[in-house]
C-alpha positions as CSV (number, residue, x, y, z in Angstrom):
1,M,62.1,-24.0,180.7
2,T,60.9,-26.5,178.2
3,K,57.2,-27.1,178.2
4,I,56.3,-30.8,178.6
5,D,53.2,-32.0,176.8
6,P,50.2,-32.4,179.2
7,Y,49.4,-35.8,177.5
8,L,52.8,-37.1,178.6
9,H,52.2,-35.8,182.2
10,A,48.8,-37.6,182.2
11,A,50.4,-40.8,181.0
12,L,53.1,-40.6,183.7
13,L,50.4,-39.9,186.4
14,L,48.4,-42.9,185.3
15,Q,51.5,-45.1,185.3
16,G,52.5,-43.9,188.7
17,A,49.0,-44.6,190.1
18,G,49.1,-48.1,188.7
19,K,46.3,-47.4,186.2
20,E,46.1,-48.5,182.6
21,I,46.9,-45.9,180.1
22,T,43.9,-45.7,177.8
23,K,42.4,-43.0,175.6
24,D,39.5,-42.5,178.1
25,S,41.8,-42.4,181.2
26,L,44.1,-39.9,179.5
27,L,41.2,-37.7,178.5
28,S,39.8,-37.9,182.1
29,V,43.1,-36.8,183.6
30,L,43.5,-33.9,181.1
31,K,39.9,-32.7,181.6
32,A,40.3,-32.9,185.4
33,A,43.4,-30.7,185.1
34,G,41.6,-28.2,183.0
35,A,43.6,-28.9,179.9
36,D,42.2,-29.1,176.4
37,A,41.7,-32.8,175.6
38,N,42.0,-34.0,172.0
39,E,40.8,-37.6,171.4
40,A,43.2,-38.0,168.4
41,K,46.2,-37.0,170.4
42,A,45.2,-39.2,173.2
43,S,44.9,-42.2,170.9
44,V,48.3,-41.5,169.3
45,L,50.0,-41.4,172.7
46,V,48.2,-44.6,173.9
47,E,49.6,-46.4,170.9
48,A,53.1,-44.8,171.3
49,V,53.5,-46.0,175.0
50,K,52.3,-49.6,174.4
51,G,55.1,-51.8,175.7
52,V,57.1,-48.9,177.1
53,N,58.7,-49.8,180.5
54,F,58.3,-46.5,182.3
55,E,60.2,-47.5,185.3
56,E,63.4,-48.2,183.3
57,L,62.9,-45.1,181.2
58,L,62.6,-42.9,184.2
59,K,65.5,-44.5,186.0
60,A,67.6,-43.8,182.9
61,A,66.4,-40.2,182.7
62,V,67.0,-39.3,186.3
63,A,70.3,-41.3,186.9
64,P,72.5,-38.5,185.6
65,V,70.7,-36.0,187.7
66,A,70.9,-38.1,190.9
67,A,74.5,-39.0,190.5
68,A,76.6,-37.2,193.1
69,P,80.4,-36.6,192.6
70,A,82.6,-38.7,194.9
71,A,84.3,-36.9,197.7
72,A,88.1,-36.4,197.5
73,P,90.2,-38.3,200.1
74,A,91.3,-36.2,203.1
75,G,94.5,-34.2,202.4
76,E,94.0,-34.1,198.7
77,H,92.9,-30.7,197.3
78,K,91.6,-30.7,193.8
79,K,91.1,-27.6,191.7
80,E,87.4,-27.0,191.7
81,E,85.9,-28.1,188.4
82,K,83.2,-26.3,186.6
83,K,80.0,-28.4,187.2
84,E,76.9,-28.5,185.1
85,D,73.8,-26.9,186.6
86,P,71.5,-29.7,188.0
87,A,68.5,-27.8,186.6
88,K,70.0,-28.0,183.1
89,Q,70.6,-31.7,183.6
90,E,67.0,-32.2,184.7
91,A,65.7,-30.2,181.7
92,A,67.9,-32.3,179.3
93,A,66.5,-35.5,180.8
94,A,62.9,-34.2,180.5
95,E,63.6,-33.2,176.9
96,G,64.9,-36.6,176.1
97,L,61.8,-38.2,177.7
98,A,59.5,-35.9,175.8
99,S,61.2,-36.5,172.5
100,L,60.1,-40.2,172.8
101,F,56.5,-39.1,172.4
102,G,57.1,-36.5,169.7
């Protein structure tokens, strides 16, 4: 499984809680989680997420994972198609999100 940066997790947590993403708030979340907190990394992430619409970004990232295949009409039998593993789809979505913050 791909490791996601703890700074990104902290930013998402703050966003979800309706809190402003600042260097101090990121450092507080990281320290509370027991992670190493680097002020320079926190500053870089704060600058990187300025103006980012997290709600739209997350909707775009989880939409492929949440999409369910349509049911075939009664009486029609389709050959079962090979389906991509949902865990792989989720990992790909998380990788895409993580790549935004380098």
